[in-house]
Short mmCIF file of the C-alpha atoms (twelve columns), coordinates in Angstrom:
data_MODEL
# 
_entry.id   MODEL 
# 
loop_
_atom_site.group_PDB 
_atom_site.id 
_atom_site.type_symbol 
_atom_site.label_atom_id 
_atom_site.label_alt_id 
_atom_site.label_comp_id 
_atom_site.label_asym_id 
_atom_site.label_seq_id 
_atom_site.Cartn_x 
_atom_site.Cartn_y 
_atom_site.Cartn_z 
_atom_site.pdbx_PDB_model_num 
ATOM 1   C CA . MET A 1   35.888  -66.108 -78.905 1 
ATOM 2   C CA . LYS A 2   31.947  -65.322 -78.500 1 
ATOM 3   C CA . ASN A 3   31.568  -68.801 -76.508 1 
ATOM 4   C CA . ILE A 4   34.355  -67.509 -74.193 1 
ATOM 5   C CA . ILE A 5   32.543  -64.324 -73.363 1 
ATOM 6   C CA . TYR A 6   29.374  -66.045 -73.038 1 
ATOM 7   C CA . THR A 7   30.877  -68.205 -70.419 1 
ATOM 8   C CA . LEU A 8   32.559  -65.524 -68.484 1 
ATOM 9   C CA . ALA A 9   29.051  -63.431 -68.397 1 
ATOM 10  C CA . ILE A 10  27.453  -66.494 -67.101 1 
ATOM 11  C CA . ALA A 11  29.809  -67.365 -64.103 1 
ATOM 12  C CA . ALA A 12  29.857  -63.488 -63.062 1 
ATOM 13  C CA . ILE A 13  26.073  -63.840 -62.664 1 
ATOM 14  C CA . LEU A 14  25.857  -66.737 -60.927 1 
ATOM 15  C CA . THR A 15  29.002  -65.551 -58.366 1 
ATOM 16  C CA . SER A 16  26.876  -62.552 -58.084 1 
ATOM 17  C CA . CYS A 17  23.697  -64.374 -57.098 1 
ATOM 18  C CA . GLY A 18  25.548  -66.711 -54.406 1 
ATOM 19  C CA . SER A 19  27.022  -63.533 -52.757 1 
ATOM 20  C CA . ALA A 20  23.442  -61.892 -52.172 1 
ATOM 21  C CA . SER A 21  22.249  -65.256 -51.024 1 
ATOM 22  C CA . ASP A 22  24.910  -64.974 -48.367 1 
ATOM 23  C CA . LYS A 23  24.316  -61.687 -47.164 1 
ATOM 24  C CA . LYS A 24  20.216  -62.416 -46.583 1 
ATOM 25  C CA . THR A 25  21.358  -65.682 -44.659 1 
ATOM 26  C CA . GLU A 26  24.051  -63.521 -42.534 1 
ATOM 27  C CA . LEU A 27  21.090  -60.782 -42.159 1 
ATOM 28  C CA . GLU A 28  18.660  -63.340 -40.793 1 
ATOM 29  C CA . LYS A 29  21.194  -64.686 -38.156 1 
ATOM 30  C CA . LEU A 30  21.663  -61.223 -36.906 1 
ATOM 31  C CA . LYS A 31  18.026  -60.281 -36.771 1 
ATOM 32  C CA . VAL A 32  17.677  -63.803 -34.654 1 
ATOM 33  C CA . GLN A 33  20.327  -62.669 -32.296 1 
ATOM 34  C CA . HIS A 34  19.055  -59.021 -31.962 1 
ATOM 35  C CA . ASP A 35  15.956  -60.451 -30.595 1 
ATOM 36  C CA . GLU A 36  17.447  -62.622 -28.205 1 
ATOM 37  C CA . LEU A 37  19.683  -59.833 -26.889 1 
ATOM 38  C CA . SER A 38  16.573  -57.245 -26.588 1 
ATOM 39  C CA . THR A 39  14.386  -60.168 -24.677 1 
ATOM 40  C CA . ARG A 40  17.613  -60.780 -22.202 1 
ATOM 41  C CA . ILE A 41  18.009  -56.904 -21.750 1 
ATOM 42  C CA . SER A 42  14.375  -56.409 -21.114 1 
ATOM 43  C CA . LYS A 43  14.268  -59.241 -18.388 1 
ATOM 44  C CA . LEU A 44  17.544  -58.281 -16.750 1 
ATOM 45  C CA . GLU A 45  16.174  -54.390 -16.451 1 
ATOM 46  C CA . THR A 46  12.951  -55.849 -15.035 1 
ATOM 47  C CA . GLU A 47  14.708  -57.996 -12.449 1 
ATOM 48  C CA . ILE A 48  17.235  -54.747 -11.431 1 
ATOM 49  C CA . ASN A 49  14.292  -52.216 -11.541 1 
ATOM 50  C CA . PRO A 50  10.780  -53.734 -10.928 1 
ATOM 51  C CA . ASN A 51  9.518   -50.316 -10.691 1 
ATOM 52  C CA . GLY A 52  10.463  -49.787 -14.345 1 
ATOM 53  C CA . ILE A 53  13.132  -47.158 -13.985 1 
ATOM 54  C CA . PRO A 54  15.604  -47.636 -16.758 1 
ATOM 55  C CA . ALA A 55  19.088  -49.082 -15.479 1 
ATOM 56  C CA . GLU A 56  21.116  -46.466 -17.541 1 
ATOM 57  C CA . SER A 57  19.292  -43.502 -16.082 1 
ATOM 58  C CA . LYS A 58  21.357  -41.417 -13.981 1 
ATOM 59  C CA . SER A 59  20.610  -39.934 -10.717 1 
ATOM 60  C CA . VAL A 60  20.153  -36.079 -10.242 1 
ATOM 61  C CA . THR A 61  21.407  -34.605 -7.098  1 
ATOM 62  C CA . VAL A 62  18.857  -32.050 -5.768  1 
ATOM 63  C CA . LYS A 63  17.661  -30.661 -2.491  1 
ATOM 64  C CA . VAL A 64  14.395  -30.881 -0.970  1 
ATOM 65  C CA . GLU A 65  12.207  -29.152 1.962   1 
ATOM 66  C CA . PRO A 66  9.424   -30.758 3.798   1 
ATOM 67  C CA . VAL A 67  6.257   -28.889 3.272   1 
ATOM 68  C CA . LYS A 68  4.635   -27.622 6.727   1 
ATOM 69  C CA . THR A 69  1.738   -25.062 6.995   1 
ATOM 70  C CA . THR A 70  2.710   -21.440 8.435   1 
ATOM 71  C CA . VAL A 71  1.245   -18.049 8.304   1 
ATOM 72  C CA . PHE A 72  0.519   -16.340 4.921   1 
ATOM 73  C CA . THR A 73  0.356   -12.486 5.215   1 
ATOM 74  C CA . HIS A 74  -0.194  -10.329 2.009   1 
ATOM 75  C CA . TYR A 75  0.483   -6.573  2.342   1 
ATOM 76  C CA . VAL A 76  -0.388  -3.513  -0.086  1 
ATOM 77  C CA . GLU A 77  2.660   -1.074  0.004   1 
ATOM 78  C CA . VAL A 78  2.168   2.397   -0.679  1 
ATOM 79  C CA . GLN A 79  4.161   5.856   0.351   1 
ATOM 80  C CA . GLY A 80  2.806   8.379   2.668   1 
ATOM 81  C CA . VAL A 81  3.612   11.501  4.393   1 
ATOM 82  C CA . VAL A 82  3.679   12.593  7.919   1 
ATOM 83  C CA . ASP A 83  0.789   15.085  9.100   1 
ATOM 84  C CA . GLY A 84  0.060   16.673  12.119  1 
ATOM 85  C CA . ASP A 85  -3.591  15.461  13.412  1 
ATOM 86  C CA . GLN A 86  -4.395  19.302  13.452  1 
ATOM 87  C CA . ASN A 87  -2.475  21.312  10.717  1 
ATOM 88  C CA . VAL A 88  -3.939  24.695  9.812   1 
ATOM 89  C CA . ALA A 89  -2.477  27.837  8.116   1 
ATOM 90  C CA . VAL A 90  -4.375  30.849  9.553   1 
ATOM 91  C CA . SER A 91  -4.793  34.232  7.767   1 
ATOM 92  C CA . ALA A 92  -6.394  37.458  8.681   1 
ATOM 93  C CA . GLN A 93  -9.902  37.632  7.584   1 
ATOM 94  C CA . THR A 94  -9.639  41.236  6.422   1 
ATOM 95  C CA . PRO A 95  -7.130  43.211  4.509   1 
ATOM 96  C CA . GLY A 96  -4.756  45.762  6.263   1 
ATOM 97  C CA . ILE A 97  -1.096  46.668  7.346   1 
ATOM 98  C CA . ILE A 98  0.277   44.742  10.157  1 
ATOM 99  C CA . THR A 99  0.721   46.570  13.144  1 
ATOM 100 C CA . ALA A 100 2.143   44.100  15.647  1 
ATOM 101 C CA . VAL A 101 3.262   40.212  15.302  1 
ATOM 102 C CA . TYR A 102 3.260   38.381  18.871  1 
ATOM 103 C CA . VAL A 103 4.811   34.903  17.868  1 
ATOM 104 C CA . THR A 104 7.818   33.619  16.084  1 
ATOM 105 C CA . GLU A 105 8.360   30.183  14.245  1 
ATOM 106 C CA . GLY A 106 8.756   27.664  17.146  1 
ATOM 107 C CA . SER A 107 6.329   29.166  19.356  1 
ATOM 108 C CA . ASN A 108 3.923   27.463  21.469  1 
ATOM 109 C CA . VAL A 109 0.645   28.990  21.113  1 
ATOM 110 C CA . LYS A 110 -2.882  28.226  22.824  1 
ATOM 111 C CA . LYS A 111 -6.164  28.225  21.337  1 
ATOM 112 C CA . GLY A 112 -7.534  31.584  20.971  1 
ATOM 113 C CA . GLN A 113 -4.315  33.199  21.498  1 
ATOM 114 C CA . VAL A 114 -3.641  36.536  19.402  1 
ATOM 115 C CA . MET A 115 -0.607  35.982  17.035  1 
ATOM 116 C CA . ALA A 116 -0.893  39.294  14.931  1 
ATOM 117 C CA . GLU A 117 -2.839  42.561  14.691  1 
ATOM 118 C CA . LEU A 118 -3.874  44.546  11.567  1 
ATOM 119 C CA . ASP A 119 -4.151  48.152  11.760  1 
ATOM 120 C CA . ALA A 120 -7.746  48.731  13.234  1 
ATOM 121 C CA . VAL A 121 -7.496  52.445  14.756  1 
ATOM 122 C CA . VAL A 122 -10.264 53.838  12.797  1 
ATOM 123 C CA . LEU A 123 -12.787 50.995  13.858  1 
ATOM 124 C CA . LYS A 124 -11.661 51.375  17.322  1 
ATOM 125 C CA . GLN A 125 -12.521 55.082  17.400  1 
ATOM 126 C CA . SER A 126 -15.635 54.349  15.790  1 
ATOM 127 C CA . LEU A 127 -16.104 51.786  18.354  1 
ATOM 128 C CA . VAL A 128 -15.775 54.508  21.479  1 
ATOM 129 C CA . GLU A 129 -18.241 56.776  19.667  1 
ATOM 130 C CA . LEU A 130 -20.975 53.917  19.457  1 
ATOM 131 C CA . ARG A 131 -20.408 53.196  22.923  1 
ATOM 132 C CA . THR A 132 -20.892 56.672  24.301  1 
ATOM 133 C CA . GLN A 133 -24.293 56.886  21.924  1 
ATOM 134 C CA . PHE A 134 -25.311 53.646  23.249  1 
ATOM 135 C CA . ASP A 135 -24.781 54.698  27.154  1 
ATOM 136 C CA . LEU A 136 -27.156 57.710  26.103  1 
ATOM 137 C CA . ALA A 137 -29.543 55.824  24.563  1 
ATOM 138 C CA . SER A 138 -29.665 53.227  27.378  1 
ATOM 139 C CA . ASN A 139 -30.331 55.822  29.857  1 
ATOM 140 C CA . LEU A 140 -32.888 57.279  27.772  1 
ATOM 141 C CA . PHE A 141 -34.648 53.855  27.223  1 
ATOM 142 C CA . GLU A 142 -34.420 53.230  31.258  1 
ATOM 143 C CA . LYS A 143 -36.273 56.572  31.673  1 
ATOM 144 C CA . GLN A 144 -39.193 56.037  29.071  1 
ATOM 145 C CA . LYS A 145 -39.462 52.867  30.442  1 
ATOM 146 C CA . ALA A 146 -40.008 54.163  34.113  1 
ATOM 147 C CA . LEU A 147 -42.416 56.911  32.761  1 
ATOM 148 C CA . TRP A 148 -44.159 54.200  30.615  1 
ATOM 149 C CA . ALA A 149 -44.589 51.828  33.646  1 
ATOM 150 C CA . LYS A 150 -46.610 54.766  35.394  1 
ATOM 151 C CA . ASN A 151 -48.675 55.377  32.117  1 
ATOM 152 C CA . ILE A 152 -46.978 58.547  31.414  1 
ATOM 153 C CA . GLY A 153 -46.106 59.369  27.917  1 
ATOM 154 C CA . SER A 154 -46.976 57.271  24.985  1 
ATOM 155 C CA . GLU A 155 -46.256 53.871  23.739  1 
ATOM 156 C CA . ILE A 156 -44.346 55.409  20.536  1 
ATOM 157 C CA . GLN A 157 -41.859 57.294  22.867  1 
ATOM 158 C CA . PHE A 158 -41.170 54.011  24.495  1 
ATOM 159 C CA . LEU A 159 -40.808 52.049  21.473  1 
ATOM 160 C CA . GLN A 160 -38.612 54.297  19.893  1 
ATOM 161 C CA . ALA A 161 -36.544 54.690  22.744  1 
ATOM 162 C CA . LYS A 162 -36.103 50.845  22.791  1 
ATOM 163 C CA . THR A 163 -35.460 50.698  19.300  1 
ATOM 164 C CA . THR A 164 -32.624 53.417  19.503  1 
ATOM 165 C CA . ARG A 165 -30.887 51.737  22.062  1 
ATOM 166 C CA . ASP A 166 -31.165 47.922  20.441  1 
ATOM 167 C CA . GLY A 167 -29.907 49.538  16.954  1 
ATOM 168 C CA . LEU A 168 -26.868 50.653  18.563  1 
ATOM 169 C CA . GLU A 169 -26.079 47.570  20.436  1 
ATOM 170 C CA . ASN A 170 -26.270 45.732  17.475  1 
ATOM 171 C CA . LYS A 171 -24.063 48.382  15.681  1 
ATOM 172 C CA . ILE A 172 -21.506 47.817  18.810  1 
ATOM 173 C CA . LYS A 173 -21.525 43.860  17.939  1 
ATOM 174 C CA . THR A 174 -20.769 43.914  14.284  1 
ATOM 175 C CA . LEU A 175 -18.037 46.872  14.703  1 
ATOM 176 C CA . GLN A 176 -16.402 44.515  17.573  1 
ATOM 177 C CA . GLY A 177 -16.467 41.741  15.174  1 
ATOM 178 C CA . GLN A 178 -14.775 43.589  12.475  1 
ATOM 179 C CA . ILE A 179 -12.268 44.653  14.762  1 
ATOM 180 C CA . ASP A 180 -11.571 41.075  15.841  1 
ATOM 181 C CA . MET A 181 -11.028 40.130  11.958  1 
ATOM 182 C CA . ALA A 182 -8.359  42.286  12.135  1 
ATOM 183 C CA . ARG A 183 -6.608  39.980  14.722  1 
ATOM 184 C CA . VAL A 184 -5.031  36.588  13.552  1 
ATOM 185 C CA . ILE A 185 -6.042  34.406  16.440  1 
ATOM 186 C CA . SER A 186 -4.658  30.684  16.385  1 
ATOM 187 C CA . PRO A 187 -7.682  28.293  16.457  1 
ATOM 188 C CA . ILE A 188 -5.591  25.253  17.997  1 
ATOM 189 C CA . SER A 189 -2.974  24.859  20.448  1 
ATOM 190 C CA . GLY A 190 0.324   23.789  19.026  1 
ATOM 191 C CA . THR A 191 3.528   25.516  17.419  1 
ATOM 192 C CA . VAL A 192 4.122   28.139  15.169  1 
ATOM 193 C CA . GLU A 193 6.090   26.304  11.896  1 
ATOM 194 C CA . SER A 194 5.782   29.281  9.705   1 
ATOM 195 C CA . MET A 195 5.520   33.216  10.328  1 
ATOM 196 C CA . PRO A 196 5.618   35.125  6.927   1 
ATOM 197 C CA . LEU A 197 4.184   38.013  8.518   1 
ATOM 198 C CA . LYS A 198 5.850   41.258  9.228   1 
ATOM 199 C CA . VAL A 199 5.102   44.512  10.841  1 
ATOM 200 C CA . GLY A 200 4.389   47.305  8.241   1 
ATOM 201 C CA . GLN A 201 3.117   44.368  5.620   1 
ATOM 202 C CA . MET A 202 -0.102  44.424  3.729   1 
ATOM 203 C CA . ALA A 203 -1.767  41.231  4.821   1 
ATOM 204 C CA . SER A 204 -4.504  39.436  2.262   1 
ATOM 205 C CA . PRO A 205 -7.020  36.954  3.502   1 
ATOM 206 C CA . GLY A 206 -6.508  33.629  1.914   1 
ATOM 207 C CA . LEU A 207 -3.148  34.218  0.634   1 
ATOM 208 C CA . PRO A 208 -0.239  31.540  1.528   1 
ATOM 209 C CA . THR A 209 2.104   34.629  1.887   1 
ATOM 210 C CA . SER A 210 -0.099  36.087  4.799   1 
ATOM 211 C CA . ALA A 211 -0.881  32.860  6.487   1 
ATOM 212 C CA . ILE A 212 0.546   31.680  9.809   1 
ATOM 213 C CA . ARG A 213 0.981   27.626  9.997   1 
ATOM 214 C CA . VAL A 214 0.391   26.321  13.187  1 
ATOM 215 C CA . ILE A 215 0.667   22.248  13.738  1 
ATOM 216 C CA . ASN A 216 -0.059  20.269  16.831  1 
ATOM 217 C CA . MET A 217 2.253   17.117  16.370  1 
ATOM 218 C CA . ASN A 218 1.206   15.470  19.750  1 
ATOM 219 C CA . SER A 219 -1.183  13.267  17.636  1 
ATOM 220 C CA . ALA A 220 0.035   12.656  14.159  1 
ATOM 221 C CA . LYS A 221 -1.314  11.003  11.294  1 
ATOM 222 C CA . ILE A 222 0.075   9.377   8.010   1 
ATOM 223 C CA . LYS A 223 -1.590  9.925   4.794   1 
ATOM 224 C CA . ALA A 224 -1.350  7.895   1.633   1 
ATOM 225 C CA . ASP A 225 -3.159  7.207   -1.655  1 
ATOM 226 C CA . VAL A 226 -4.164  3.812   -2.780  1 
ATOM 227 C CA . SER A 227 -5.214  2.498   -5.828  1 
ATOM 228 C CA . GLU A 228 -8.695  1.871   -6.424  1 
ATOM 229 C CA . ASN A 229 -7.963  -1.811  -7.301  1 
ATOM 230 C CA . TYR A 230 -7.999  -2.685  -3.360  1 
ATOM 231 C CA . SER A 231 -10.752 -0.641  -2.427  1 
ATOM 232 C CA . SER A 232 -12.696 -3.747  -1.632  1 
ATOM 233 C CA . LYS A 233 -9.987  -5.293  0.519   1 
ATOM 234 C CA . ILE A 234 -9.152  -2.142  2.728   1 
ATOM 235 C CA . GLU A 235 -11.244 -0.985  5.379   1 
ATOM 236 C CA . ASN A 236 -11.161 0.962   8.927   1 
ATOM 237 C CA . GLY A 237 -9.065  -0.838  11.562  1 
ATOM 238 C CA . ASN A 238 -6.945  -3.070  9.017   1 
ATOM 239 C CA . LYS A 239 -3.284  -3.617  10.396  1 
ATOM 240 C CA . VAL A 240 -0.510  -1.534  8.995   1 
ATOM 241 C CA . MET A 241 3.344   -1.518  9.508   1 
ATOM 242 C CA . ILE A 242 4.764   1.976   9.124   1 
ATOM 243 C CA . ARG A 243 8.533   2.186   8.196   1 
ATOM 244 C CA . PHE A 244 10.310  5.716   8.572   1 
ATOM 245 C CA . PRO A 245 13.491  5.476   6.378   1 
ATOM 246 C CA . ASP A 246 14.983  8.642   7.738   1 
ATOM 247 C CA . LEU A 247 14.790  7.330   11.322  1 
ATOM 248 C CA . GLY A 248 15.453  3.648   10.797  1 
ATOM 249 C CA . LYS A 249 12.207  3.021   12.782  1 
ATOM 250 C CA . GLU A 250 9.323   0.796   12.027  1 
ATOM 251 C CA . ILE A 251 6.132   0.879   14.269  1 
ATOM 252 C CA . GLU A 252 2.323   -0.645  14.054  1 
ATOM 253 C CA . SER A 253 -0.625  0.894   13.798  1 
ATOM 254 C CA . ASN A 254 -4.478  0.639   12.201  1 
ATOM 255 C CA . LEU A 255 -6.093  2.380   9.580   1 
ATOM 256 C CA . SER A 256 -8.175  5.193   11.307  1 
ATOM 257 C CA . PHE A 257 -9.690  6.348   7.842   1 
ATOM 258 C CA . VAL A 258 -10.668 5.107   4.702   1 
ATOM 259 C CA . GLY A 259 -11.559 7.622   2.072   1 
ATOM 260 C CA . ARG A 260 -15.023 6.767   0.089   1 
ATOM 261 C CA . PHE A 261 -13.864 9.030   -2.586  1 
ATOM 262 C CA . ILE A 262 -12.059 8.140   -5.724  1 
ATOM 263 C CA . ASP A 263 -9.637  10.827  -7.040  1 
ATOM 264 C CA . PRO A 264 -10.767 11.100  -10.981 1 
ATOM 265 C CA . THR A 265 -6.858  12.201  -11.854 1 
ATOM 266 C CA . ASN A 266 -4.976  9.368   -10.592 1 
ATOM 267 C CA . ARG A 267 -7.637  6.744   -9.507  1 
ATOM 268 C CA . THR A 268 -6.764  6.488   -5.918  1 
ATOM 269 C CA . PHE A 269 -8.532  6.946   -2.478  1 
ATOM 270 C CA . GLN A 270 -7.021  8.248   0.605   1 
ATOM 271 C CA . VAL A 271 -6.129  6.282   3.770   1 
ATOM 272 C CA . GLU A 272 -4.889  7.467   7.170   1 
ATOM 273 C CA . CYS A 273 -3.460  6.036   10.262  1 
ATOM 274 C CA . LYS A 274 -2.721  7.741   13.758  1 
ATOM 275 C CA . ILE A 275 0.348   7.633   15.975  1 
ATOM 276 C CA . LYS A 276 0.034   7.545   19.619  1 
ATOM 277 C CA . PRO A 277 1.473   10.484  21.339  1 
ATOM 278 C CA . GLY A 278 5.425   10.191  22.302  1 
ATOM 279 C CA . GLU A 279 5.818   6.913   20.305  1 
ATOM 280 C CA . ILE A 280 8.223   8.737   18.160  1 
ATOM 281 C CA . VAL A 281 9.418   12.095  17.135  1 
ATOM 282 C CA . LEU A 282 7.910   13.096  14.047  1 
ATOM 283 C CA . ARG A 283 7.990   15.993  11.619  1 
ATOM 284 C CA . ALA A 284 5.150   17.162  8.934   1 
ATOM 285 C CA . ASN A 285 5.377   15.773  5.479   1 
ATOM 286 C CA . MET A 286 8.216   13.299  6.784   1 
ATOM 287 C CA . ILE A 287 8.240   10.365  4.262   1 
ATOM 288 C CA . ALA A 288 6.831   7.098   5.381   1 
ATOM 289 C CA . TYR A 289 6.151   3.596   3.617   1 
ATOM 290 C CA . VAL A 290 2.951   2.101   4.856   1 
ATOM 291 C CA . LYS A 291 2.212   -1.841  4.305   1 
ATOM 292 C CA . ILE A 292 -1.420  -2.129  4.854   1 
ATOM 293 C CA . LYS A 293 -2.687  -5.819  5.800   1 
ATOM 294 C CA . ASP A 294 -5.070  -6.876  3.137   1 
ATOM 295 C CA . TYR A 295 -5.222  -10.891 3.581   1 
ATOM 296 C CA . ALA A 296 -3.914  -13.599 5.882   1 
ATOM 297 C CA . ASN A 297 -4.258  -17.173 5.918   1 
ATOM 298 C CA . GLU A 298 -3.258  -18.557 8.992   1 
ATOM 299 C CA . LYS A 299 -2.896  -22.298 7.856   1 
ATOM 300 C CA . ALA A 300 -1.008  -22.106 4.434   1 
ATOM 301 C CA . PHE A 301 1.509   -23.955 2.328   1 
ATOM 302 C CA . CYS A 302 3.910   -21.402 1.267   1 
ATOM 303 C CA . ILE A 303 6.952   -21.969 -1.067  1 
ATOM 304 C CA . PRO A 304 9.265   -19.372 -3.001  1 
ATOM 305 C CA . VAL A 305 7.674   -18.217 -6.393  1 
ATOM 306 C CA . ASN A 306 10.330  -19.603 -8.575  1 
ATOM 307 C CA . TYR A 307 9.721   -23.260 -7.184  1 
ATOM 308 C CA . VAL A 308 6.497   -23.174 -9.227  1 
ATOM 309 C CA . GLN A 309 6.833   -23.863 -13.209 1 
ATOM 310 C CA . SER A 310 4.256   -23.618 -16.093 1 
ATOM 311 C CA . ASN A 311 3.535   -25.854 -19.063 1 
ATOM 312 C CA . LYS A 312 0.654   -26.084 -21.568 1 
ATOM 313 C CA . ASP A 313 -1.611  -27.735 -18.607 1 
ATOM 314 C CA . GLY A 314 -0.963  -25.253 -16.051 1 
ATOM 315 C CA . LYS A 315 1.356   -24.757 -12.921 1 
ATOM 316 C CA . TYR A 316 3.191   -27.451 -11.245 1 
ATOM 317 C CA . ILE A 317 6.331   -27.985 -8.978  1 
ATOM 318 C CA . TYR A 318 8.475   -31.299 -8.548  1 
ATOM 319 C CA . VAL A 319 7.902   -33.311 -5.497  1 
ATOM 320 C CA . ALA A 320 10.098  -36.219 -4.332  1 
ATOM 321 C CA . VAL A 321 8.375   -39.489 -4.211  1 
ATOM 322 C CA . GLN A 322 9.845   -42.926 -2.705  1 
ATOM 323 C CA . LYS A 323 9.471   -45.831 -5.018  1 
ATOM 324 C CA . ALA A 324 10.788  -49.033 -3.762  1 
ATOM 325 C CA . ASN A 325 14.435  -47.981 -2.514  1 
ATOM 326 C CA . GLN A 326 14.766  -45.059 -5.133  1 
ATOM 327 C CA . TRP A 327 13.624  -41.591 -4.678  1 
ATOM 328 C CA . VAL A 328 12.036  -40.155 -8.015  1 
ATOM 329 C CA . ALA A 329 10.989  -36.792 -9.168  1 
ATOM 330 C CA . THR A 330 7.396   -36.182 -9.943  1 
ATOM 331 C CA . GLN A 331 5.418   -33.350 -11.305 1 
ATOM 332 C CA . ARG A 332 2.765   -32.143 -9.043  1 
ATOM 333 C CA . PRO A 333 -0.087  -29.900 -10.206 1 
ATOM 334 C CA . VAL A 334 -0.728  -26.851 -7.909  1 
ATOM 335 C CA . LYS A 335 -3.354  -24.147 -7.569  1 
ATOM 336 C CA . THR A 336 -1.819  -21.012 -6.449  1 
ATOM 337 C CA . GLY A 337 -3.189  -17.897 -4.541  1 
ATOM 338 C CA . LEU A 338 -1.527  -14.663 -3.875  1 
ATOM 339 C CA . ASP A 339 2.271   -13.772 -4.037  1 
ATOM 340 C CA . TYR A 340 4.208   -11.431 -1.509  1 
ATOM 341 C CA . ASN A 341 7.740   -10.501 -1.085  1 
ATOM 342 C CA . GLY A 342 8.860   -13.446 -3.387  1 
ATOM 343 C CA . VAL A 343 6.814   -16.172 -1.546  1 
ATOM 344 C CA . THR A 344 3.365   -17.838 -3.208  1 
ATOM 345 C CA . GLU A 345 0.725   -19.165 -1.338  1 
ATOM 346 C CA . ILE A 346 -0.276  -22.837 -2.407  1 
ATOM 347 C CA . LEU A 347 -4.000  -23.257 -2.397  1 
ATOM 348 C CA . GLU A 348 -4.055  -26.992 -3.778  1 
ATOM 349 C CA . GLY A 349 -2.106  -29.577 -4.730  1 
ATOM 350 C CA . LEU A 350 0.472   -30.199 -1.492  1 
ATOM 351 C CA . ALA A 351 -0.226  -31.846 1.857   1 
ATOM 352 C CA . GLU A 352 1.838   -31.894 5.026   1 
ATOM 353 C CA . GLY A 353 5.104   -33.670 4.796   1 
ATOM 354 C CA . ASP A 354 5.480   -33.587 1.093   1 
ATOM 355 C CA . LYS A 355 9.097   -32.951 0.097   1 
ATOM 356 C CA . VAL A 356 9.090   -30.125 -2.329  1 
ATOM 357 C CA . VAL A 357 12.339  -30.126 -4.725  1 
ATOM 358 C CA . SER A 358 13.852  -26.730 -3.862  1 
ATOM 359 C CA . SER A 359 17.134  -26.809 -5.836  1 
ATOM 360 C CA . GLY A 360 18.102  -28.728 -9.179  1 
ATOM 361 C CA . PHE A 361 14.653  -28.777 -10.480 1 
ATOM 362 C CA . GLN A 362 15.742  -26.931 -13.536 1 
ATOM 363 C CA . ASN A 363 17.280  -30.251 -14.822 1 
ATOM 364 C CA . LEU A 364 14.449  -32.829 -13.711 1 
ATOM 365 C CA . ASN A 365 11.941  -34.899 -16.008 1 
ATOM 366 C CA . GLU A 366 8.875   -36.745 -14.981 1 
ATOM 367 C CA . GLY A 367 10.408  -40.036 -13.153 1 
ATOM 368 C CA . ALA A 368 13.912  -38.903 -12.867 1 
ATOM 369 C CA . GLN A 369 15.907  -40.525 -10.347 1 
ATOM 370 C CA . ILE A 370 16.985  -38.020 -7.568  1 
ATOM 371 C CA . THR A 371 19.106  -38.064 -4.943  1 
ATOM 372 C CA . PHE A 372 19.296  -35.459 -1.900  1 
# 
């Protein structure tokens, strides 16, 4: 029995060794066939695609745009308000009761015109008395002067008469000035926009409730505040585009004033541009959107901002390049400039006639086949 068992075990071992030997032989044959197939595949790929493009790669459909130079303009956009070139609030220079109002809102006034008067009865009466005294003093002076010319009388009498007359004359001028201060006089020609004064009302100097606003809109201007970040780029004479949303109109102008003072509360400086008379009907404090031209490149390569992509090496775009009879996509490193209104300026990396991939670049890789 033991001999039978030994015999069966030896037979199993021999069978197992034979099976392993056959598998090794088969594996060696397959490896040889694999090498032969790989060599044939590489040879066929080289013959079909001499530029090294894999035969199994699929072409990606894209759109391209030829590059050409154009004008790139950058603007600084701010919100401003309309104001008259002459816009003043006129109030009485002395307190008193309003006795007369000569204008209403919308009245056209001329420079120097009296718009309202305050109570000055006492001052006027005093002025009449002083003028009477002045007339008498003037007569006495003239007589004393004539006597002094004939060496009659003393020099003291002559000087006293002259001093008395001159003193009364100065008092009359002072009193006349006080009476004039009781009048509200327009310093400019324009239109009365606000008339808060009423007869019988108490007027006080400097109070907004006692001020008559006069505006001359024949020469209007736009005022706006600009961030100090642009202080080195914005100068007098810069071109501007002004849009009036309420009127649906847009006009061109130039900066007429650029402030040299930075407001510490909001870090801005003020700019102004004038509007030609009759160019457009405007009203004070009307909203205006101002676009200030701060940079221009007459021969620039411009593309939409979304065409530009980034990786660890920097910014790039996809450009279509022809290799043999096939178009492929290649990554072109670029240097960008300023952006405005969805368009970016390309400073380096593009040349006239390059075909930039404008659609479908999201699915591209370097060297991918493309059709368009």
